[in-house]
C-alpha positions as a printed Julia matrix, in Angstrom:
392×3 Matrix{Float64}:
 30.26  56.68  81.27
 33.05  57.34  78.71
 33.55  55.2   75.65
 36.89  54.04  77.16
 35.07  52.8   80.31
 32.45  50.86  78.47
 35.26  48.26  77.29
 37.13  47.65  80.7
 36.39  44.0   81.86
 33.67  43.59  79.07
 35.62  40.92  76.98
 37.61  37.85  77.72
 40.01  35.78  75.56
 38.64  32.29  76.09
 40.48  30.26  73.44
 43.86  30.09  71.68
 45.16  28.25  68.77
 48.14  28.01  66.48
 49.68  26.07  63.68
 52.97  24.69  63.44
 55.58  27.38  62.77
 58.05  26.68  59.78
 59.97  28.01  56.93
 57.99  26.22  54.34
 54.36  25.16  55.44
 53.66  23.37  52.18
 49.91  24.43  52.51
 48.0   27.37  51.65
 47.48  30.64  53.76
 43.68  29.56  54.06
 44.69  26.21  55.31
 46.75  27.8   57.98
 43.93  30.1   58.91
 41.33  27.43  59.15
 43.79  25.2   61.43
 44.62  27.89  63.88
 40.88  29.24  63.96
 39.56  25.71  64.3
 42.1   25.11  67.3
 40.95  28.42  69.01
 37.47  27.28  68.89
 38.15  23.81  70.09
 40.27  25.2   72.93
 37.46  27.21  74.09
 35.04  24.37  74.1
 32.51  25.91  71.86
 31.05  24.67  68.47
 32.03  26.19  65.31
 28.49  27.13  64.37
 28.46  29.36  67.6
 31.07  31.68  66.28
 29.49  34.48  64.57
 32.34  37.0   64.27
 35.77  37.11  62.61
 38.45  39.77  62.38
 41.94  39.8   60.87
 44.55  41.97  59.08
 44.04  43.6   55.84
 47.42  41.98  54.85
 45.69  38.53  55.4
 44.78  36.88  52.3
 42.02  34.47  53.74
 38.86  36.33  53.57
 36.45  35.81  56.49
 33.9   34.23  54.35
 36.35  31.68  53.13
 37.72  30.81  56.62
 34.05  30.57  57.92
 33.19  28.11  55.16
 36.31  26.12  55.76
 35.76  25.82  59.5
 32.15  25.31  59.37
 30.93  28.47  60.9
 27.33  29.52  60.52
 26.16  33.11  60.02
 28.47  35.88  60.52
 27.11  39.1   62.26
 30.34  40.87  62.67
 33.66  40.91  60.47
 36.39  43.36  60.06
 40.02  43.81  58.9
 42.63  46.38  60.12
 45.43  47.85  58.26
 49.1   48.83  59.12
 50.61  45.38  59.53
 51.73  44.39  63.1
 50.0   47.48  64.34
 46.92  45.25  64.17
 48.14  42.58  66.4
 45.88  43.71  69.37
 43.91  45.91  67.12
 41.97  42.76  65.98
 41.26  41.94  69.54
 40.06  45.54  70.25
 37.63  44.93  67.41
 36.59  41.64  68.78
 36.03  43.16  72.3
 34.08  45.97  70.85
 31.76  43.5   69.21
 30.94  41.18  71.89
 30.75  44.01  74.34
 27.94  45.83  72.29
 26.09  42.7   71.24
 27.29  42.75  67.64
 28.47  39.22  68.13
 28.53  36.59  70.96
 31.75  34.68  69.92
 34.48  36.34  67.8
 37.79  34.89  66.49
 40.66  37.09  65.76
 43.31  35.49  63.43
 46.43  35.95  61.39
 47.85  33.41  58.98
 50.64  33.93  56.37
 53.31  32.05  54.59
 55.76  34.8   55.69
 58.91  32.69  54.44
 57.79  30.56  51.53
 55.34  33.24  50.18
 55.41  36.88  50.59
 58.42  38.13  52.56
 57.83  41.32  54.4
 61.4   41.82  55.16
 61.85  42.78  51.47
 59.65  45.81  51.95
 59.26  48.0   48.71
 62.48  46.53  47.52
 60.57  42.97  47.05
 57.01  42.44  45.77
 55.02  44.35  48.36
 52.95  46.9   46.64
 50.85  49.25  48.73
 48.78  52.21  48.14
 51.67  54.28  49.71
 53.85  54.28  46.65
 54.07  58.14  46.65
 55.06  58.16  50.25
 57.65  55.4   49.82
 59.04  57.22  46.69
 60.36  60.04  48.98
 62.8   57.39  50.62
 63.66  54.86  47.91
 66.32  56.87  46.27
 68.21  56.98  49.45
 68.11  53.17  49.87
 65.55  53.25  52.6
 63.65  50.24  51.03
 63.15  47.67  53.81
 61.6   47.62  57.54
 65.21  47.19  58.82
 66.43  50.3   57.14
 63.41  52.3   58.32
 63.91  51.05  61.95
 67.57  51.6   61.63
 67.0   55.37  61.29
 65.19  55.75  64.5
 67.42  53.31  66.38
 70.57  55.28  65.19
 69.09  58.51  66.47
 68.04  56.84  69.89
 71.45  55.38  70.51
 73.13  58.66  69.74
 70.72  60.66  71.96
 70.81  58.43  75.09
 74.15  56.44  74.81
 72.55  52.97  74.07
 75.08  50.67  72.55
 75.11  47.16  70.75
 75.2   45.43  74.15
 72.13  46.84  75.17
 70.28  45.62  72.07
 72.07  42.33  72.73
 70.32  42.1   75.96
 67.03  41.88  74.33
 68.2   39.32  71.68
 69.7   37.2   74.34
 67.02  37.01  76.85
 64.43  36.42  74.23
 66.46  33.5   72.85
 67.02  32.07  76.31
 63.13  31.96  76.55
 62.75  30.36  72.95
 65.36  27.6   73.89
 62.76  26.12  76.44
 59.66  26.53  73.84
 59.25  23.52  71.72
 57.24  25.58  69.34
 60.02  28.13  68.7
 62.18  27.82  65.6
 65.29  28.24  67.98
 64.22  25.71  70.46
 67.21  24.22  72.15
 69.57  26.67  70.0
 70.95  29.24  72.41
 72.68  32.47  71.37
 75.74  33.93  72.97
 76.92  37.44  72.99
 79.91  36.42  70.61
 77.35  34.97  68.24
 75.52  38.3   68.35
 78.3   40.5   67.8
 79.87  38.61  65.06
 76.58  38.4   62.99
 76.5   40.52  59.8
 75.02  43.93  59.61
 71.53  44.11  58.14
 71.26  47.82  58.36
 73.4   49.45  60.71
 73.08  49.53  63.71
 71.0   46.63  63.46
 72.72  43.16  63.11
 71.08  39.76  62.14
 69.96  38.74  65.53
 68.43  42.23  65.98
 65.66  41.45  63.38
 62.63  39.03  63.63
 62.19  35.98  61.65
 60.26  35.24  58.49
 57.87  32.41  59.21
 54.84  30.33  57.76
 52.21  29.84  60.36
 49.0   31.15  61.92
 47.63  32.22  65.38
 44.18  32.87  66.68
 42.22  33.88  69.64
 38.61  33.53  70.57
 36.7   36.32  72.38
 33.39  36.55  74.23
 31.83  38.15  77.25
 32.69  37.51  80.87
 29.14  36.01  81.43
 29.69  33.28  78.7
 33.08  32.79  79.48
 32.32  31.4   82.98
 30.77  28.39  81.47
 33.54  27.45  79.13
 36.46  24.9   79.08
 39.29  27.36  79.79
 40.12  29.9   82.42
 39.66  33.25  80.52
 42.14  36.17  80.12
 40.16  39.38  80.91
 40.72  42.25  78.76
 41.28  45.03  81.56
 42.07  47.59  78.96
 42.64  47.76  75.13
 43.19  50.6   72.64
 44.59  51.49  69.25
 46.44  54.87  68.46
 47.75  56.82  65.71
 49.66  59.93  66.72
 50.06  63.22  64.96
 52.28  63.3   62.04
 52.15  59.58  61.74
 53.63  57.78  58.6
 53.94  54.16  58.0
 57.31  53.19  59.41
 58.89  56.51  58.39
 57.75  59.22  60.54
 61.19  60.84  60.08
 59.81  64.42  59.87
 58.63  64.6   63.69
 60.55  66.83  65.95
 61.83  63.97  67.83
 62.41  60.53  66.38
 63.71  58.83  69.44
 60.48  57.89  70.85
 57.02  56.44  69.91
 54.2   59.01  70.38
 51.63  56.42  68.95
 52.59  54.07  71.72
 52.63  56.72  74.35
 49.04  57.35  73.18
 48.12  53.53  73.5
 49.85  53.16  76.95
 47.73  56.24  78.15
 44.6   54.92  77.04
 45.28  51.38  78.26
 46.22  52.57  81.83
 43.41  55.0   82.11
 40.75  52.33  81.0
 42.18  49.67  83.32
 42.76  51.76  86.34
 46.17  50.12  86.35
 49.77  51.4   86.07
 53.12  50.13  85.21
 53.75  48.82  88.77
 50.59  46.69  88.38
 51.99  44.68  85.17
 53.78  41.34  86.07
 54.99  40.35  82.6
 54.87  41.55  78.99
 54.72  40.4   75.45
 56.4   43.42  73.74
 56.14  43.54  69.87
 59.87  42.77  69.0
 60.29  42.87  65.11
 63.6   44.39  66.03
 65.44  44.61  69.32
 65.55  48.55  69.51
 61.6   48.81  69.54
 61.55  46.82  72.69
 63.53  49.71  74.35
 61.2   52.23  72.9
 58.19  50.57  74.28
 59.52  49.96  77.89
 59.7   53.78  78.08
 56.41  54.36  76.53
 54.59  52.14  78.95
 56.38  53.83  81.91
 58.58  50.82  83.19
 61.6   53.43  83.05
 62.2   56.91  82.06
 63.05  58.12  78.53
 66.53  57.1   77.51
 66.73  54.6   80.6
 65.75  51.37  78.86
 69.29  50.48  78.24
 69.83  50.45  82.03
 66.49  48.47  82.47
 67.34  45.53  80.38
 71.06  45.58  81.49
 69.71  44.63  84.87
 68.22  41.36  83.79
 64.65  42.69  84.07
 63.24  41.03  80.96
 64.3   37.59  82.27
 62.15  35.31  84.57
 63.79  36.53  87.58
 63.57  40.16  86.66
 61.19  42.85  87.15
 59.18  42.32  83.74
 59.7   38.84  82.32
 59.03  39.68  78.59
 58.48  37.75  75.46
 58.42  34.41  77.37
 57.54  32.49  74.28
 60.8   33.62  72.52
 59.26  36.54  70.58
 59.15  37.26  67.0
 62.89  37.18  67.26
 63.16  33.61  68.34
 59.74  32.01  68.36
 58.0   32.94  65.15
 56.9   35.94  63.03
 53.16  35.85  62.98
 52.79  39.63  62.9
 52.43  39.69  66.57
 49.44  37.48  67.03
 51.37  34.56  68.49
 52.32  37.18  71.09
 48.64  37.68  71.88
 48.46  33.74  72.42
 51.46  33.93  74.63
 49.79  36.53  76.74
 46.74  34.41  77.33
 49.21  31.62  78.38
 50.82  33.78  80.74
 47.38  34.5   82.44
 46.41  30.95  82.48
 49.78  29.91  83.93
 50.77  27.54  81.12
 53.8   29.41  79.57
 56.77  27.18  78.92
 58.54  29.96  80.8
 56.04  30.77  83.35
 56.95  33.73  85.83
 56.1   33.67  89.52
 53.61  36.59  89.14
 50.91  36.61  86.48
 48.02  38.9   87.72
 48.47  41.4   84.76
 50.14  40.93  81.4
 50.84  43.72  78.86
 50.58  42.88  75.18
 51.57  45.34  72.34
 51.17  45.68  68.69
 53.85  46.92  66.14
 55.73  50.31  66.07
 56.43  52.91  63.62
 52.8   52.59  62.5
 49.34  53.03  63.78
 49.37  50.53  66.63
 47.68  48.77  69.54
 48.11  47.14  73.06
 46.25  45.88  75.96
 46.48  44.58  79.47
 45.07  41.22  80.37
 43.96  39.91  83.72
 42.4   37.04  85.39
 38.61  36.39  85.35
 37.34  36.29  88.73
């Protein structure tokens, strides 16, 4: 038995929780963390003192011990944090799955909570107050105006569009479809606020070729999920979302958001690596996936990921999205909650929550088929992804 095989169907997401999403929460990030973690525990129907593991982002300011105390947890036998921003969105679930599968913990909550609008604003990148250990790395790009996540992704997007003939209208397809889903989601910032193609095209440039609605929001809020074994899951309150395959990946020549020295910057080898592992572990392929929650910090990176996971060939994502395939009646209903573009930016963990809803059949935009759902983490960085299925 390989290491990959040992995680197949060995862990289940049994609880989900989220705070109200806003632009000014008025509370601390610890309060947000405690709120979403408590809700995930309650949703699963377990007691707080039964939870013995916590995992989150290195960027999260709420330490596990503080969250444990605030929520009323008991002894912790497992705790971890993962770096690289949104690349950890599914990585924290990966950690939790390994913990419960190996017996390191019985119940693990994976969470992310941030005041991403009223506090530290990640859109400012190295032009703002985000100071990282990568200062030497960023110094190669700062003199040329590459200071923000939008500018870094714009570089990849420009090359992709030049190489494969993608146009603004193709990026707009992602923005408009995602917004159409958010319009039906009361938790979304853009609830009942539709977006037209004219609205999209007339919006200001942020970093060409990316306009305002190509970029995700800044949000205050938190999201959490509770993971345990299939054996324990069968006795709990909610139907579980079985983790059929889950993986992390960092490809050769990886940088953080700026892997501009690779031979080809028009695709995502780190996401290719995650896709290969997830498919091999689960024994599934693109044709088995019914819906997806694809990390959408920017519209263009949805196109990249559709190709990495084999829903279309390289360079053909523009045609895939133009065919209406991301909508509820399409081949791959995607970001049915509104995504980070139109629901909220919780570093992708709100997408993990939506993946579970899709499996349960409780999304506000529920597709007809929901046997298997793909969920991905951030791109341009060491990343993660998984396929969820139903617990029999």
